[in-house]
Structures are given as C-alpha cells and as structure tokens.
C-alpha positions as CSV (number, residue, x, y, z in Angstrom):
1,M,6.6,13.8,-1.0
2,K,4.1,14.5,-3.8
3,D,1.7,11.8,-2.8
4,D,-1.4,13.2,-1.1
5,S,-1.8,10.1,1.1
6,F,1.4,11.2,2.9
7,Q,0.2,14.7,3.8
8,W,0.7,13.8,7.5
9,L,4.4,13.4,6.8
10,L,4.6,16.9,5.2
11,D,2.8,18.3,8.2
12,L,5.3,16.6,10.5
13,I,8.2,18.0,8.5
14,N,6.7,21.5,8.5
15,I,6.1,21.5,12.3
16,C,9.7,20.4,12.9
17,S,11.1,22.9,10.5
18,Q,9.1,25.9,11.9
19,T,9.9,25.0,15.4
20,F,13.6,24.7,14.8
21,K,13.5,28.0,12.8
22,L,12.3,29.6,16.0
23,F,15.2,28.3,18.1
24,N,18.2,28.1,15.8
25,W,19.6,31.6,16.4
26,G,19.6,34.6,18.7
27,Q,17.9,34.8,22.1
28,N,15.7,31.7,21.6
29,Y,18.8,29.6,20.9
30,E,20.3,30.9,24.1
31,R,17.1,29.8,25.8
32,L,17.6,26.3,24.4
33,I,21.1,26.2,25.8
34,E,20.0,27.3,29.2
35,A,17.1,24.8,29.2
36,S,19.5,22.0,28.4
37,E,21.7,23.0,31.3
38,K,18.7,23.3,33.6
39,L,17.6,19.8,32.6
40,N,21.1,18.4,32.7
41,K,20.8,17.3,29.1
42,T,23.1,17.5,26.1
43,L,21.7,19.7,23.3
44,A,21.5,17.8,20.0
45,N,21.1,21.1,18.2
46,P,18.4,22.1,15.7
47,N,19.0,20.7,12.2
48,K,17.7,22.0,8.9
49,F,16.1,19.9,6.2
50,C,18.4,19.6,3.2
51,E,16.7,18.8,-0.2
52,T,19.9,17.4,-1.7
53,R,20.4,14.9,1.2
54,F,16.8,14.1,1.8
55,A,16.9,10.7,3.5
56,N,19.7,11.4,6.0
57,S,18.6,15.0,6.3
58,K,15.2,14.0,7.6
59,R,16.8,11.3,9.7
60,F,18.9,13.7,11.7
61,V,16.2,16.4,11.9
62,F,13.7,13.9,13.4
63,I,16.2,12.3,15.7
64,N,17.5,15.6,17.1
65,F,14.0,17.0,17.5
66,R,13.1,14.0,19.6
67,K,16.3,14.3,21.6
68,D,15.7,18.0,22.3
69,L,12.0,17.6,23.0
70,Q,12.1,18.4,26.7
71,Q,14.2,21.5,26.2
72,L,12.0,22.7,23.3
73,I,8.8,22.4,25.5
74,L,10.5,24.1,28.4
75,C,11.5,27.0,26.2
76,L,8.0,27.4,24.7
77,K,6.5,27.4,28.2
78,T,9.0,30.1,29.2
79,I,8.1,32.3,26.2
80,I,4.4,31.9,27.0
81,R,4.9,32.8,30.7
82,E,7.1,35.8,29.9
83,N,5.0,37.3,27.2
84,E,1.3,36.4,27.7
85,N,0.6,39.4,30.0
86,S,2.8,41.9,28.1
87,E,2.8,43.9,24.9
88,K,4.4,40.9,23.2
89,R,1.4,38.7,23.5
90,K,1.7,37.7,19.9
91,K,4.9,35.9,20.8
92,A,3.1,34.0,23.5
93,S,0.3,33.1,21.1
94,E,2.8,31.7,18.6
95,A,4.5,29.7,21.3
96,K,1.2,28.2,22.4
97,D,0.6,27.2,18.8
98,F,3.9,25.4,18.6
99,Q,3.3,23.7,22.0
100,S,-0.2,22.6,20.9
101,K,1.1,21.0,17.7
102,I,4.0,19.2,19.5
103,L,2.7,18.2,22.9
104,N,0.1,15.7,21.8
105,V,0.1,11.9,21.4
106,Y,-0.4,11.9,17.7
107,F,2.6,14.1,16.9
108,L,5.0,12.6,19.4
109,L,4.3,8.9,18.4
110,L,4.6,9.8,14.7
111,L,7.9,11.5,15.5
112,A,9.2,8.4,17.3
113,G,8.0,6.2,14.4
114,V,9.6,8.2,11.6
115,C,12.8,8.4,13.7
116,D,13.0,4.6,13.5
117,I,12.0,4.5,9.8
118,Y,14.4,7.1,8.6
119,N,17.2,5.7,10.8
120,L,17.1,2.5,8.8
121,Y,16.2,4.2,5.5
122,G,19.2,6.6,5.8
123,K,21.5,3.7,6.4
124,L,20.1,1.9,3.4
125,V,20.7,4.9,1.2
126,N,24.3,5.0,2.5
127,V,24.8,1.4,1.5
128,V,23.7,2.2,-2.1
129,Q,25.9,5.3,-2.3
130,K,29.0,3.6,-0.9
131,V,31.6,3.4,-3.7
132,N,34.5,1.6,-2.1
133,S,32.8,-1.8,-2.0
134,L,32.3,-4.6,-4.5
135,P,28.9,-4.8,-6.2
136,H,28.0,-8.1,-4.6
137,E,29.0,-6.8,-1.2
138,R,26.9,-3.7,-1.7
139,L,23.9,-5.8,-2.8
140,D,24.2,-8.1,0.2
141,N,24.2,-5.1,2.6
142,F,21.3,-3.6,0.7
143,D,19.3,-6.8,0.9
144,K,20.0,-7.1,4.6
145,S,18.8,-3.5,5.2
146,L,15.7,-4.1,3.0
147,K,14.8,-7.2,5.0
148,E,15.0,-5.2,8.2
149,M,12.6,-2.7,6.7
150,E,10.2,-5.5,5.7
151,D,10.6,-6.9,9.2
152,M,9.5,-3.5,10.6
153,V,6.2,-4.1,8.9
154,R,5.9,-7.6,10.4
155,Y,6.7,-6.5,13.9
156,I,4.9,-3.2,14.3
157,D,3.3,-4.7,17.5
158,H,6.0,-4.8,20.2
159,N,4.5,-8.0,21.7
160,Q,5.2,-9.8,18.4
161,C,8.9,-8.7,18.2
162,P,11.0,-11.9,17.9
163,I,13.5,-13.4,20.3
164,S,17.1,-13.6,19.2
165,P,18.3,-17.3,19.2
166,D,21.8,-16.1,19.9
167,T,21.2,-13.9,23.0
168,G,17.7,-14.9,24.1
169,N,16.7,-11.2,24.2
170,Q,13.8,-9.7,22.3
171,V,14.7,-7.9,19.1
172,C,12.8,-4.7,18.7
173,Y,12.5,-3.2,15.2
174,W,10.9,0.0,16.4
175,P,13.0,0.9,19.5
176,K,12.0,4.6,19.7
177,F,8.3,4.1,18.7
178,H,7.7,1.2,21.0
179,A,9.5,2.9,23.9
180,D,7.4,6.0,23.6
181,L,4.2,4.0,23.0
182,N,4.7,1.8,26.0
183,E,5.5,4.8,28.2
184,Y,2.3,6.5,27.1
185,K,0.3,3.4,27.8
186,D,1.8,2.9,31.2
187,K,2.2,6.5,32.4
188,K,0.3,8.8,30.0
189,T,3.7,10.5,29.4
190,I,6.0,10.6,26.4
191,Q,9.7,11.3,26.9
192,G,8.8,12.2,30.5
193,L,6.3,14.9,29.4
194,P,2.7,14.7,30.4
195,V,0.6,14.5,27.2
196,P,-2.9,16.0,27.9
197,K,-4.2,15.7,24.3
198,E,-4.4,13.0,21.7
199,F,-4.5,15.3,18.7
200,P,-3.2,18.8,18.1
201,T,-5.7,21.6,18.2
202,R,-6.6,23.8,15.2
203,A,-3.8,26.1,14.1
204,S,-4.2,29.8,15.0
205,I,-2.7,33.0,13.8
206,G,1.0,33.3,14.6
207,A,3.0,36.3,15.7
208,N,3.9,37.2,12.1
209,Q,0.2,37.2,11.1
210,T,0.5,34.1,9.0
211,R,-1.4,30.9,9.7
212,L,1.0,28.3,11.1
213,E,0.7,25.0,9.3
214,G,-0.6,22.2,11.4
215,F,-2.1,18.8,10.9
216,R,-5.4,18.4,9.0
217,I,-7.3,17.4,12.2
218,Q,-10.8,16.7,10.9
219,Q,-9.8,13.5,9.0
220,Y,-8.3,12.0,12.2
221,R,-11.3,11.9,14.4
222,E,-12.7,8.6,13.2
223,S,-10.2,6.3,14.7
224,P,-8.2,6.0,18.0
225,V,-4.9,7.9,17.9
226,I,-2.7,4.9,18.3
227,E,-4.4,3.1,15.4
228,K,-4.1,6.2,13.2
229,V,-0.4,6.5,14.0
230,T,0.3,2.8,13.4
231,T,-1.6,3.0,10.0
232,N,0.5,5.9,8.9
233,L,3.8,4.4,9.9
234,L,3.0,1.1,8.2
235,S,2.0,2.9,5.1
236,L,5.3,4.8,4.9
237,T,7.4,1.7,5.7
238,N,5.6,-0.3,3.0
239,Y,6.0,2.5,0.5
240,L,9.8,2.9,1.1
241,S,10.5,-0.8,1.1
C-alpha cells in the first residue's frame, strides 16, 4: 500500500470506499434497497474497509461492490435525474462524478480482476492463520494456494486456461475478470451495463466542495485499456505471490 507503483489500487480502494459511504445509511441506503427490488437482485450490502483485517476486508468490499454494481449505477442515475434541475444540483454533480469513475472499462475490469486476486489471497491468509491444523497440513494448503496464485500469472489470457484432465472442462483462474472481459469484447457491456468510456474522466468538485479522488488519468493514455488493466493485475499478483 506504500508502493507508488500501486497507486491505481489505492485509487480503486478510494472510489469503492467513497461510493459505499454515500449509500451505507439514510435515504440513499433506502434507494439501494429499492433498486435491488426493482432489478430483482439480492443486495450484498456495502462493506467498509477494515485495516486490521486487510486481506479479507478488501476481498469482501470488492466482491460486494461488483455484486451491487447495477443497483449502485441505477441509484446514481436516479440522484442525477432528481436533482440536476433543482436547488440540489451539487448532489447531482457529485453523483455524476461517482458514475464517471465507476462506469468505465478501466475501473470495472480492474474491479473484476482484484476480486479474483483477493478472493484467493484472502483464502491464503486464512490458511496461515488457521490454528487447529498441524504445521505440515497448513504448509501443504499454503503451497497449494500459492501455486494457484502463480498459475493466475500464467493464465491471465483466458484462451490459455488449461483443460482439467478429470472433467475435460476448462479451468479458469480469473473467473470474474475473464467473464467481464469477454462480455465487454462481445457486447461492449460489463455486468449488463453499457460502458461508453474506456477511462474515467477527470475528477470534479463534489457536493461537499472537496475534490473527489479519482484515477490519475494522464499516465494511462499511452496504452490500450485492456493492456493497462492486464499489466496492473499481473503486477499485483506477482507482488503478492
């Protein structure tokens, strides 16, 4: 978290945290419940990051954010529609900021990728912390999880994912990332949402007169969005393993 080369991860965490802060209580939380009912979806509920349980904290925040994505976007659009022509235009402006940071290829593919990474990393941490197992059993489980993380690096390309000799089915080491990436390539949507932009636009002033933190966009214009996402995900997986 202190390595400057992972600033993109800090930005991702910050956007998730600020968005959930907007919807984890009061009227906006009620909006989230109503949006879930309207879309016939189960609300995973906003999670907060916990510094003392960092691996699994991030794991559940990222996964729940992705699960609630359609509801969050619907709520943001509702806030914009209800307030952009009223005295509460600042609320609409803030909602537009959040929507811009979330509803783009770069953010959504990174989100799917870190869901896969932290899903395995969280399990690996649980193996290490498990006290009711013998040391050699714990080491075996740790080595197995570590090998899976190393295989994530090998099989970042879905076309290269191996075939299981037992079932004859393809084994995907990036189930969420590859699913969202393939959907985007085929339909230009992610999680059923049209994604008009590759990268988020520049952050603007929010309703509380503070500048909402967004991605540092200027450094990402040199390479295609999928290549940039893949590079970041591989960098994080390598670092953790």
